[in-house]
C-alpha positions in Angstrom: -3.2 24.7 62.2 -2.3 21.6 60.2 -1.0 18.4 61.6 0.7 15.9 59.3 1.6 12.4 60.5 4.2 10.7 58.4 4.5 7.6 60.5 4.1 6.6 64.2 7.7 7.8 64.9 7.4 11.5 63.9 4.7 14.2 64.0 5.1 17.6 62.5 2.7 20.5 63.4 2.8 23.7 61.3 0.9 26.9 61.4 1.5 30.2 59.6 4.4 31.4 61.8 6.2 28.3 63.1 6.8 24.7 62.6 7.6 22.3 65.5 8.5 18.7 65.4 8.7 15.7 67.6 10.9 13.1 65.9 12.3 9.9 67.4 14.8 7.6 65.8 13.6 4.3 67.2 13.6 2.5 63.8 16.3 -0.1 63.2 19.2 0.9 61.0 18.4 0.1 57.3 20.5 -2.4 55.4 20.0 -2.0 51.7 21.1 -4.3 48.9 23.0 -2.4 46.2 22.2 -3.0 42.6 25.1 -4.6 40.8 26.3 -5.4 37.3 29.0 -8.0 36.6 31.0 -8.2 33.4 33.9 -10.5 32.3 36.6 -9.9 29.7 40.1 -11.4 29.2 40.5 -13.0 32.6 39.1 -10.1 34.6 35.7 -9.8 36.3 34.4 -6.3 36.7 31.7 -5.6 39.4 29.8 -2.3 39.5 27.7 -1.6 42.6 25.4 1.3 43.0 25.7 3.0 46.4 24.3 6.5 46.3 25.5 8.8 49.1 28.6 6.7 49.9 32.1 8.1 49.4 35.4 6.2 49.5 35.8 6.6 53.2 32.5 4.8 53.9 33.3 1.7 51.8 34.6 -1.6 53.0 35.6 -4.5 50.6 36.6 -7.8 52.1 37.2 -11.4 51.0 36.9 -14.1 53.6 36.5 -17.8 52.9 36.0 -17.2 49.1 33.2 -14.7 49.8 33.5 -11.1 48.5 31.6 -8.7 50.7 31.0 -5.0 49.9 29.6 -2.6 52.5 29.0 1.1 52.3 27.8 3.5 55.0 25.9 6.7 54.3 24.7 9.3 56.7 21.6 11.5 56.6 21.8 14.6 54.5 21.1 17.2 57.2 22.9 20.5 56.6 25.5 21.4 59.3 24.0 23.5 62.0 20.4 22.7 61.3 18.0 20.6 63.3 15.7 18.2 61.6 11.9 19.0 61.5 10.9 16.2 59.1 13.1 13.3 58.0 12.6 10.8 55.1 16.3 10.5 54.2 17.8 8.4 56.9 21.3 7.1 57.0 22.0 3.4 56.5 24.2 0.7 55.2 24.5 -1.1 51.8 25.8 -4.7 51.9 26.1 -7.4 49.4 28.2 -10.6 49.2 29.2 -12.8 46.3 30.8 -16.3 46.4 34.0 -16.4 44.4 35.3 -19.3 42.4 38.7 -20.8 42.9 39.8 -19.0 39.6 39.8 -15.6 41.3 43.0 -14.0 42.6 41.6 -12.4 45.8 44.9 -10.6 46.5 44.7 -8.7 43.2 41.2 -7.2 43.7 41.1 -3.4 43.2 38.3 -1.0 44.2 37.4 2.5 43.1 34.5 4.6 44.4 33.3 7.5 42.2 30.0 9.3 42.0 28.2 6.6 44.1 29.4 3.7 42.0 31.8 1.2 43.4 33.9 -0.5 40.7 35.8 -3.7 41.5 38.5 -5.1 39.2 38.6 -8.8 40.1 41.4 -10.7 38.2 41.3 -14.4 37.6 44.2 -16.6 38.6 45.6 -17.6 35.3 47.2 -20.7 36.8 43.9 -21.9 38.4 43.1 -24.4 35.7 45.8 -26.4 34.0 46.3 -29.7 32.2 48.6 -32.3 33.8 50.8 -34.2 31.4 50.7 -38.0 31.9 53.7 -40.0 31.1 54.3 -43.8 31.0 55.8 -45.1 34.0 
């Protein structure tokens, strides 16, 4: 008989005929910071955030007080109908926030989720900066 201890929360015991497990889920939920790239071109900022395991139904994009926040929720990868014997792929949440400048048109932000990548199209407000003509009075 062989006993493997992965951490203090789960113990798996295996022999040649069976495998039994005692697993507890007492760890706090993980919050991960997604890796992001930010690009700019022709009055548009493009943000790409990597969130593996997240589909469009698990994504939330919000702007509040000039702060853009992205969140993505992913669940464990257990096949339907199976009970876990050993788990290293836990579910969790991605979250990251960016402070926006006054040049950004928050109402025009568009988001697309594809293959674990969240792409944000963030237009700049073209009328944010302007010169004021001064006349003699």
